[in-house]
C-alpha positions as CSV (number, residue, x, y, z in Angstrom):
1,M,-23.8,53.9,-249.9
2,A,-22.1,51.6,-252.9
3,S,-21.1,48.0,-252.1
4,G,-18.2,46.2,-253.6
5,V,-18.6,43.2,-256.3
6,V,-16.1,41.4,-256.7
7,V,-15.2,40.2,-260.5
8,V,-12.6,37.8,-261.8
9,V,-11.2,38.7,-264.6
10,P,-8.8,36.3,-266.8
11,N,-5.1,37.3,-267.4
12,S,-4.4,35.5,-270.3
13,I,-6.6,34.1,-273.0
14,V,-6.6,30.5,-274.4
15,P,-4.6,30.6,-277.5
16,E,-6.7,29.3,-280.4
17,R,-5.7,25.6,-281.2
18,R,-4.6,25.3,-285.1
19,S,-7.5,23.8,-286.9
20,I,-8.0,22.5,-290.6
21,F,-11.6,25.0,-290.7
22,P,-10.3,28.1,-289.7
23,Y,-12.8,31.1,-289.8
24,P,-11.8,34.9,-290.2
25,S,-9.9,36.6,-287.2
26,T,-12.2,38.6,-284.9
27,S,-8.8,40.4,-284.1
28,L,-10.1,43.4,-286.4
29,L,-13.6,43.5,-284.7
30,R,-11.9,43.8,-281.0
31,T,-13.3,47.3,-279.5
32,P,-13.0,48.4,-275.8
33,S,-15.4,45.6,-274.0
34,R,-16.5,45.0,-270.4
35,L,-15.9,41.7,-269.2
36,F,-17.1,40.0,-266.7
37,S,-16.1,36.1,-265.7
38,S,-18.5,33.1,-264.9
39,G,-16.9,33.2,-261.8
40,S,-18.9,36.3,-260.7
41,V,-22.3,35.5,-258.9
42,F,-24.2,38.8,-258.1
43,S,-27.5,40.2,-257.4
44,T,-28.1,42.4,-261.1
45,R,-31.2,43.6,-260.4
46,T,-30.2,45.9,-258.3
47,L,-26.8,46.4,-259.5
48,S,-26.2,49.6,-260.8
49,I,-22.5,50.4,-262.1
50,A,-21.9,53.8,-261.1
51,A,-18.0,53.7,-261.6
52,T,-14.8,51.2,-261.4
53,T,-12.7,51.3,-258.4
54,I,-10.1,49.1,-258.6
55,G,-9.0,48.6,-255.3
56,K,-6.7,46.2,-255.2
57,S,-5.4,43.6,-257.4
58,N,-4.1,40.0,-256.5
59,R,-2.8,37.6,-259.0
60,R,-4.1,34.4,-258.1
61,K,-4.8,31.3,-260.6
62,G,-4.2,33.4,-263.3
63,C,-7.1,35.7,-262.5
64,T,-6.8,39.6,-261.4
65,M,-9.5,40.8,-258.8
66,A,-11.0,43.8,-259.1
67,V,-13.8,45.8,-257.1
68,I,-16.5,47.6,-259.3
69,S,-18.5,50.0,-257.2
70,A,-22.6,49.4,-257.1
71,S,-25.5,51.1,-255.8
72,S,-28.9,50.1,-255.2
73,D,-30.4,52.3,-257.5
74,S,-31.5,51.0,-260.6
75,S,-34.1,53.3,-262.1
76,S,-32.0,55.2,-264.4
77,S,-31.4,52.4,-266.2
78,G,-32.9,51.4,-269.7
79,L,-33.5,47.8,-270.8
80,P,-32.9,47.0,-274.3
81,S,-35.0,47.0,-277.3
82,A,-34.3,43.2,-278.2
83,L,-32.6,40.3,-276.8
84,L,-31.4,38.0,-279.5
85,F,-30.4,34.5,-278.5
86,D,-28.5,31.8,-280.6
87,C,-30.0,28.7,-280.2
88,D,-27.6,25.6,-280.3
89,G,-25.3,26.3,-277.1
90,V,-27.1,29.1,-276.1
91,L,-31.2,28.1,-275.5
92,V,-30.0,24.1,-275.3
93,D,-26.5,22.2,-275.5
94,T,-27.1,20.3,-278.7
95,E,-23.9,20.1,-280.2
96,K,-22.3,16.9,-278.9
97,D,-25.2,14.9,-278.1
98,G,-27.8,16.2,-280.7
99,H,-26.4,17.6,-284.0
100,R,-23.6,15.5,-283.8
101,I,-25.3,12.3,-283.4
102,S,-27.8,13.2,-286.0
103,F,-25.0,13.7,-288.4
104,N,-23.3,10.4,-287.7
105,D,-26.8,8.5,-287.8
106,T,-27.5,10.1,-291.4
107,F,-23.6,9.0,-292.3
108,T,-24.9,5.5,-291.0
109,E,-27.8,5.3,-293.3
110,K,-26.4,6.1,-296.2
111,D,-23.6,4.0,-295.8
112,L,-20.8,7.0,-296.4
113,G,-18.2,5.3,-294.0
114,I,-18.2,8.6,-291.8
115,N,-18.5,9.4,-288.0
116,W,-17.7,12.5,-286.5
117,D,-16.0,11.7,-282.7
118,V,-16.6,14.3,-280.1
119,E,-13.2,15.9,-280.6
120,L,-13.9,16.5,-285.1
121,Y,-17.1,17.8,-284.3
122,G,-15.5,20.4,-281.8
123,E,-13.2,21.6,-284.9
124,L,-15.9,21.3,-287.4
125,L,-18.1,23.9,-285.6
126,K,-15.6,26.7,-286.5
127,V,-17.6,26.5,-289.9
128,G,-21.1,28.0,-289.2
129,G,-23.9,26.1,-290.9
130,G,-24.6,22.1,-291.0
131,K,-24.3,22.3,-295.0
132,E,-21.4,24.3,-295.0
133,R,-19.8,22.1,-292.1
134,M,-20.2,18.9,-294.5
135,T,-19.2,20.8,-297.5
136,A,-16.2,22.2,-295.8
137,Y,-15.1,18.5,-294.3
138,F,-15.5,17.0,-297.6
139,N,-13.2,19.5,-299.6
140,K,-10.7,18.9,-296.9
141,T,-10.8,15.5,-296.4
142,G,-12.1,13.6,-299.7
143,W,-16.0,13.3,-300.8
144,P,-17.3,9.7,-300.2
145,E,-17.5,7.5,-302.8
146,K,-21.3,7.9,-303.0
147,A,-21.1,11.4,-303.4
148,P,-21.5,12.8,-307.0
149,S,-18.2,14.5,-308.9
150,T,-20.2,17.8,-309.9
151,D,-20.5,21.0,-308.1
152,G,-24.1,21.1,-308.8
153,E,-24.8,17.8,-308.0
154,R,-23.2,17.9,-304.7
155,K,-25.2,20.4,-303.6
156,I,-28.3,18.4,-304.2
157,F,-26.4,15.4,-302.5
158,I,-25.3,18.1,-299.0
159,A,-28.9,19.3,-298.8
160,S,-30.4,15.6,-299.2
161,L,-28.2,14.7,-296.1
162,H,-28.9,17.8,-294.1
163,K,-32.5,17.4,-294.6
164,R,-32.5,13.8,-293.4
165,K,-29.9,15.1,-290.9
166,T,-32.8,17.5,-289.5
167,E,-35.4,15.2,-289.2
168,L,-33.2,12.7,-287.1
169,F,-32.6,16.2,-284.9
170,M,-36.3,17.4,-284.7
171,A,-37.2,13.8,-283.2
172,L,-34.3,14.0,-280.5
173,I,-36.2,17.5,-279.6
174,E,-39.7,16.0,-279.6
175,K,-38.8,13.7,-277.3
176,K,-37.2,16.5,-275.2
177,L,-34.0,14.3,-274.6
178,L,-32.2,17.5,-274.4
179,P,-33.3,20.4,-272.0
180,L,-33.2,23.8,-271.5
181,R,-29.9,25.6,-270.3
182,S,-30.7,27.0,-267.0
183,G,-31.7,30.5,-266.8
184,V,-33.1,30.9,-270.4
185,A,-36.8,30.2,-269.8
186,R,-36.6,32.8,-267.0
187,L,-34.7,35.4,-268.8
188,I,-37.3,35.1,-271.7
189,D,-40.0,35.7,-269.3
190,E,-38.6,38.9,-267.9
191,A,-38.3,40.5,-271.3
192,L,-41.3,39.1,-272.8
193,S,-43.4,40.5,-269.6
194,V,-41.7,44.3,-270.3
195,G,-42.2,44.4,-273.7
196,V,-38.8,43.4,-274.7
197,K,-38.5,41.7,-278.0
198,V,-36.9,38.1,-278.3
199,A,-35.8,36.3,-281.1
200,V,-33.3,33.3,-282.0
201,C,-30.7,34.1,-284.5
202,S,-29.1,30.7,-285.9
203,T,-27.4,28.9,-288.7
204,S,-29.1,25.9,-288.0
205,N,-32.1,24.6,-290.5
206,E,-35.0,26.9,-289.3
207,K,-37.2,23.7,-288.9
208,A,-34.9,22.4,-286.4
209,V,-34.7,26.1,-284.4
210,S,-38.1,26.1,-284.7
211,A,-38.8,22.6,-282.9
212,I,-36.7,24.0,-280.2
213,V,-38.5,26.9,-279.7
214,S,-41.8,25.5,-279.4
215,F,-41.2,21.9,-277.7
216,L,-38.4,23.3,-275.0
217,L,-40.0,26.6,-274.7
218,G,-43.5,25.8,-275.1
219,P,-46.4,27.4,-277.3
220,N,-47.2,30.4,-275.5
221,R,-43.8,31.9,-275.5
222,A,-43.1,30.7,-279.0
223,E,-45.6,33.0,-280.7
224,K,-44.0,36.0,-279.2
225,I,-40.2,34.8,-280.5
226,T,-39.5,35.7,-284.0
227,I,-36.7,32.9,-285.6
228,F,-34.1,33.9,-287.8
229,A,-32.2,30.6,-289.2
230,G,-30.9,28.7,-291.8
231,D,-30.5,30.4,-295.1
232,V,-32.5,33.4,-294.5
233,V,-28.9,35.0,-295.0
234,P,-26.4,34.4,-297.6
235,L,-23.3,34.3,-295.2
236,K,-23.3,32.7,-291.9
237,K,-21.5,33.3,-288.5
238,P,-19.1,35.3,-288.5
239,N,-20.6,37.4,-291.0
240,P,-23.0,39.7,-289.2
241,A,-25.4,39.2,-291.5
242,I,-28.4,37.3,-289.4
243,Y,-28.0,40.0,-286.4
244,I,-28.5,42.8,-288.8
245,L,-31.8,41.4,-290.5
246,A,-32.9,40.9,-287.2
247,A,-32.6,44.6,-286.2
248,N,-34.2,45.7,-289.4
249,T,-36.7,42.9,-288.9
250,L,-37.8,43.7,-285.7
251,E,-37.1,47.8,-286.2
252,V,-34.8,48.3,-283.3
253,D,-31.2,50.4,-283.3
254,P,-28.4,47.5,-282.9
255,S,-26.5,49.6,-280.6
256,S,-29.9,48.8,-278.1
257,C,-29.6,45.0,-278.7
258,V,-28.1,42.3,-276.8
259,V,-27.1,39.4,-277.7
260,I,-26.4,36.3,-275.8
261,E,-23.9,33.6,-277.7
262,D,-21.6,31.2,-276.8
263,S,-19.1,30.7,-279.6
264,A,-16.6,32.8,-281.2
265,I,-17.7,32.9,-284.3
266,G,-21.1,34.2,-282.6
267,L,-19.7,36.7,-280.8
268,A,-17.7,38.0,-283.8
269,A,-21.1,38.6,-286.0
270,A,-22.8,39.9,-283.1
271,K,-20.3,43.0,-282.4
272,A,-19.9,43.4,-286.2
273,A,-23.6,44.1,-286.0
274,G,-22.7,46.5,-283.3
275,M,-24.2,44.7,-280.7
276,K,-23.6,44.1,-277.2
277,C,-22.9,40.7,-276.4
278,I,-22.9,38.2,-273.6
279,V,-21.3,34.6,-273.7
280,T,-22.5,32.0,-271.9
281,K,-19.9,29.4,-272.4
282,S,-21.2,25.8,-274.1
283,G,-19.0,22.3,-274.0
284,Y,-17.7,23.1,-277.1
285,T,-16.5,26.6,-276.7
286,S,-15.4,27.1,-273.1
287,E,-11.8,27.7,-274.1
288,E,-12.6,29.8,-277.1
289,D,-11.4,33.6,-276.9
290,F,-14.3,35.7,-275.6
291,L,-12.1,38.9,-274.8
292,N,-14.5,41.1,-277.1
293,A,-17.2,40.0,-275.2
294,D,-19.2,42.3,-273.1
295,A,-19.8,39.9,-270.4
296,V,-18.7,35.9,-270.0
297,F,-20.4,33.8,-267.9
298,E,-20.7,29.6,-267.7
299,C,-24.6,30.0,-268.1
300,I,-27.4,32.5,-267.3
301,G,-28.3,30.4,-264.5
302,D,-31.8,30.2,-262.0
303,P,-31.9,31.4,-258.3
304,P,-29.9,30.7,-256.1
305,S,-27.3,30.2,-259.0
306,Q,-28.4,33.1,-261.2
307,N,-25.9,35.0,-262.9
308,F,-27.6,37.7,-265.0
309,D,-31.0,39.2,-265.4
310,L,-32.5,41.7,-267.7
311,D,-31.4,44.4,-265.6
312,F,-27.9,43.5,-266.4
313,C,-28.5,43.2,-269.9
314,G,-29.9,46.7,-269.5
315,K,-26.6,48.3,-267.7
316,L,-24.6,46.7,-270.2
317,L,-26.1,49.1,-272.9
318,Q,-25.5,52.1,-270.4
319,T,-21.9,51.3,-269.5
320,Q,-18.6,51.6,-271.4
321,Q,-15.9,49.7,-270.5
322,A,-15.3,48.5,-267.1
323,I,-12.0,46.6,-267.0
324,R,-9.6,45.6,-269.6
């Protein structure tokens, strides 16, 4: 007999803050999707979404309570061909106490008189890629006095700043001062153990991403994980190029991939590539618009606070829209 699973669905999406660093709207990318909130905690290993039954709907604290029927038969569900993880905010919550600190230390070393506080850096994250982020900031607020004046020289200047910032960031990672987020290692192990391909797709510098994967996930996992990062594609998220490259390189159909992201620009990239996307919210992205996500959680989670597993990822590929 099917049992009921309670799902909490937000009635409204927090409006986007006005930003001096806008990124392309995701509104044109919105397609029917299935949205689970982070308030839902259930065993996904035995979950088989057979049908959607809206029992009763109550408005409470801005949420709609709905019931989704579930059965114990999971044998008919397939698994993803690949799990594709973003890095910063997904594997590790690196932005506030990792990348931001490394940028500021670089600015201090170079005597640029610049400091990105926590709130400002949250705005800057709407620009994908560290070099692009600095360029957008300087173009908007004015270039430092020590910066060159020509476009070509400024590119070299930005590249040198980013190189030093990456070195400082990697030192933090090597000291293991920033831990993996809950559930990351478990979900990767589940995928690798059954032959599901795993990759990390990030706008961050390739050396920084490789350091996170090697030092925090360990060499045994790292050798089985493909990394797509930095300038491997000319256009950064929300452009889908990095996810399309990953699917082509791994020789998998985009529609058989599940992406784990934490930001609206990452979500937009994944959906534009034709992939399912689960959002695990991070410190800077908790109030972003994730209406287009196939599922939304606070984190992946480990038992007893596990939010989802590999089987759940497979179910997303098998099901259509459950809740609008």
